[in-house]
C-alpha positions in Angstrom: -13.7 44.5 -52.2 -12.8 42.7 -55.4 -9.7 43.5 -57.5 -8.5 41.9 -60.7 -4.6 42.0 -61.0 -3.1 40.4 -64.1 -6.3 38.4 -64.5 -6.3 37.0 -60.9 -8.9 38.0 -58.3 -7.8 39.6 -55.0 -10.5 39.9 -52.4 -10.1 42.3 -49.5 -12.4 43.6 -46.8 -11.7 47.2 -47.5 -10.4 49.3 -50.4 -6.7 49.3 -50.9 -4.4 50.7 -53.5 -2.8 47.7 -55.3 -1.1 49.7 -58.1 2.3 49.0 -56.6 2.1 45.3 -57.7 3.1 46.5 -61.3 6.7 47.2 -60.2 7.3 43.5 -59.6 6.1 42.2 -62.9 3.2 39.9 -63.6 1.3 38.4 -60.7 0.8 34.7 -61.1 -0.3 33.6 -57.7 -2.4 35.2 -54.9 -2.8 34.3 -51.2 -5.5 36.7 -49.9 -7.0 34.8 -47.0 -4.1 34.5 -44.7 -4.8 35.0 -41.0 -1.5 36.7 -40.5 -2.8 39.9 -42.1 -0.4 39.5 -45.0 -1.3 39.5 -48.6 1.0 37.1 -50.5 1.8 37.4 -54.1 3.8 35.3 -56.5 5.2 37.5 -59.3 7.4 37.1 -62.4 9.6 39.7 -64.0 11.9 39.0 -66.9 12.0 35.3 -66.1 12.7 35.7 -62.4 10.0 34.6 -59.9 9.5 36.3 -56.5 7.2 36.0 -53.4 5.9 39.3 -52.0 4.7 39.4 -48.4 2.7 42.6 -47.9 1.0 44.1 -44.9 -1.5 47.0 -44.9 -4.4 45.5 -46.8 -7.4 44.1 -45.0 -7.1 40.5 -45.9 -10.2 38.2 -45.6 -8.8 36.0 -42.8 -7.3 38.7 -40.6 -9.4 40.1 -37.7 -6.8 42.7 -36.5 -5.9 46.2 -37.4 -3.9 46.4 -40.7 -1.6 48.9 -39.0 -0.5 46.3 -36.5 0.2 43.9 -39.3 2.4 46.6 -40.9 4.3 47.2 -37.6 4.9 43.4 -37.1 6.2 43.0 -40.6 8.6 45.9 -40.2 9.9 44.3 -37.1 10.2 40.9 -38.9 12.1 42.6 -41.7 15.0 43.2 -39.3 15.0 39.5 -38.3 15.1 38.4 -41.9 18.0 40.6 -42.6 20.0 39.4 -39.5 19.4 35.7 -40.0 21.1 34.6 -43.2 21.1 30.8 -43.8 20.6 28.4 -46.6 17.4 27.1 -44.9 15.8 30.4 -44.6 14.1 32.1 -47.5 16.5 34.9 -48.6 15.5 38.5 -48.0 16.0 40.4 -51.3 14.4 43.8 -50.6 11.8 45.7 -48.7 9.5 48.6 -49.9 7.0 51.1 -48.5 3.7 52.1 -49.9 1.4 54.9 -48.9 -0.8 52.3 -47.0 1.6 49.5 -46.2 4.9 47.7 -46.2 6.2 44.7 -48.1 9.2 42.3 -48.3 10.5 40.6 -51.5 11.8 37.1 -51.5 12.8 34.7 -54.2 10.1 32.2 -55.2 10.8 28.8 -53.7 9.5 25.9 -55.9 8.5 23.8 -53.0 5.4 22.6 -51.0 4.4 23.5 -47.5 3.9 20.4 -45.1 0.4 21.8 -44.4 -2.5 22.3 -44.9 -2.4 19.5 -47.5 -1.4 16.2 -45.9 -0.1 14.8 -49.1 3.1 16.8 -48.8 3.7 15.5 -45.3 3.1 12.0 -46.6 5.7 12.7 -49.4 8.2 13.8 -46.9 7.8 10.7 -44.7 8.0 8.5 -47.7 11.5 9.6 -48.5 14.3 7.3 -47.6 15.7 8.0 -44.0 19.0 9.2 -45.4 17.4 12.0 -47.4 15.3 13.0 -44.5 18.4 13.2 -42.3 19.9 15.7 -44.7 16.7 17.9 -44.9 16.4 17.8 -41.1 20.0 18.7 -40.5 19.7 21.9 -42.4 16.5 23.1 -40.7 18.0 22.1 -37.3 21.1 24.0 -38.1 19.1 27.1 -38.8 17.2 27.0 -35.5 20.5 26.4 -33.8 22.0 29.5 -35.4 19.1 31.6 -34.6 19.1 30.4 -31.0 22.8 31.2 -30.8 22.0 34.7 -31.9 19.5 35.0 -29.0 16.2 34.4 -30.8 13.3 32.5 -29.5 12.2 30.7 -32.7 8.5 31.0 -32.0 5.9 30.7 -34.8 7.3 27.6 -36.4 4.5 25.8 -38.2 4.0 23.1 -40.8 2.7 25.8 -43.1 6.0 27.6 -43.2 8.3 24.5 -43.7 8.6 24.1 -47.4 10.2 21.2 -49.3 11.4 21.0 -52.8 11.3 17.3 -53.5 13.0 17.5 -56.9 16.0 19.5 -55.6 15.8 17.8 -52.2 15.8 21.1 -50.3 13.9 22.4 -47.3 13.5 25.9 -45.9 11.6 27.9 -43.4 9.6 30.6 -45.1 8.8 32.7 -42.1 10.5 34.2 -39.0 7.7 36.7 -38.4 7.2 35.7 -34.8 10.8 35.2 -33.6 11.5 37.1 -30.4 14.8 38.3 -28.7 16.0 36.6 -25.6 15.6 37.1 -22.7 11.8 36.7 -23.2 8.7 36.2 -21.2 5.5 34.7 -22.5 3.0 37.6 -22.5 0.4 36.0 -24.7 -0.5 32.7 -23.0 -0.2 30.8 -26.3 2.6 31.5 -28.7 2.0 31.3 -32.5 3.0 28.2 -34.4 1.7 24.7 -34.9 0.8 23.1 -31.6 3.3 20.2 -31.9 6.1 22.7 -31.8 4.9 24.6 -28.7 6.7 23.6 -25.5 4.5 23.7 -22.3 5.9 27.1 -21.4 4.6 28.4 -24.8 1.1 28.1 -23.4 1.8 29.7 -19.9 1.5 33.5 -19.6 4.4 34.8 -17.5 6.6 31.8 -18.3 10.2 32.3 -19.1 11.3 31.5 -22.7 14.9 30.6 -23.4 17.1 28.2 -25.4 15.3 25.2 -23.8 12.1 26.4 -25.6 13.9 26.2 -28.9 15.3 22.8 -27.9 11.8 21.6 -27.5 11.0 22.7 -31.1 14.1 20.8 -32.4 12.9 17.6 -30.7 9.4 17.9 -32.2 10.9 18.7 -35.6 12.7 15.4 -35.3 9.4 13.7 -34.5 8.0 15.5 -37.6 10.6 13.8 -39.8 10.9 10.5 -38.0 8.3 9.9 -35.4 4.7 10.4 -34.4 3.9 13.8 -33.1 0.6 13.1 -31.4 1.9 10.3 -29.3 5.7 9.9 -29.6 6.9 6.4 -28.8 9.9 4.2 -29.7 7.6 1.8 -31.6 6.7 4.5 -34.2 10.2 6.0 -34.5 11.9 5.6 -37.9 15.5 5.9 -36.6 17.9 4.4 -34.1 17.3 4.2 -30.4 20.1 6.7 -29.9 18.3 9.3 -32.0 15.1 8.7 -30.3 16.8 9.3 -27.0 18.0 12.7 -28.2 14.5 13.7 -29.4 13.0 12.4 -26.1 15.4 14.4 -23.9 14.7 17.5 -26.1 10.9 17.3 -25.5 10.8 16.8 -21.8 8.0 18.8 -20.2 10.4 20.3 -17.6 12.7 22.7 -19.4 15.5 21.8 -16.9 15.5 18.2 -18.1 16.1 19.2 -21.8 19.3 20.0 -23.5 20.0 23.5 -22.2 21.2 24.8 -25.6 20.3 24.1 -29.2 23.9 23.6 -30.0 24.0 20.7 -27.5 21.0 19.1 -29.1 22.5 19.4 -32.6 25.9 18.0 -31.5 24.2 15.0 -29.8 22.0 14.4 -32.8 24.8 14.6 -35.3 26.9 12.2 -33.2 24.0 9.7 -33.2 23.7 10.1 -36.9 27.4 9.4 -37.4 26.9 6.1 -35.5 24.3 4.9 -37.9 25.3 2.1 -40.3 25.7 3.4 -43.9 22.7 1.5 -45.3 20.5 4.2 -43.7 21.9 6.8 -46.0 21.2 4.9 -49.2 18.3 5.3 -51.5 
């Protein structure tokens, strides 16, 4: 099906009522091929820009039942409301339609680290001091969520957004977060492969804070290392920082930091020990 909304095409696999879009102003951006089952819309109303995440329409890239996408987004709505942090996109509102459910967020003027490699390259080109600041906020959010008993599954390059002008970074999605205690019933959890601990691939494996710690370690390699083959030679930081990331990404969960807060404390201490020249530029 082909729809034209405010001059922009929206392509769906089945008919769906999109008249609800008018309540959010003018649509200026459309994401209609997401594999998540969500229809993403950028809208503008009286000078304010928003991002609408909507489930219920049969998007081109989604192979599942739209009703399941609606159920998952309703569950995620509770997570967005319970996790308030400067590095998570703010939850503004939620709404029902006859055929679906949507969440309203403010528009973030940043760029995802994937699928376009250019934005990852821009991130890695920043001076280390600026990367430390961006990383610290994201790590603090994961630590906060972990402390509230969430498994922070589903983290992906596509939902890490960076505003290079304002030097801000946020997570744009917590749709796949799970409550602890948790067991891996899927066999492979959602998210970019770099962020998935070994237990995130094993059906029946226990998932706990050590799983989140692994993600923190790989997030550090995203900002300062080489994710495909981590090594000290390709690490853009001090040996002490590399040691923190290395411990966090041990294959055996028992050998990692046992809590995200322990990781963050060790990381911040190592940052404090860095000469001031690292934070210039």
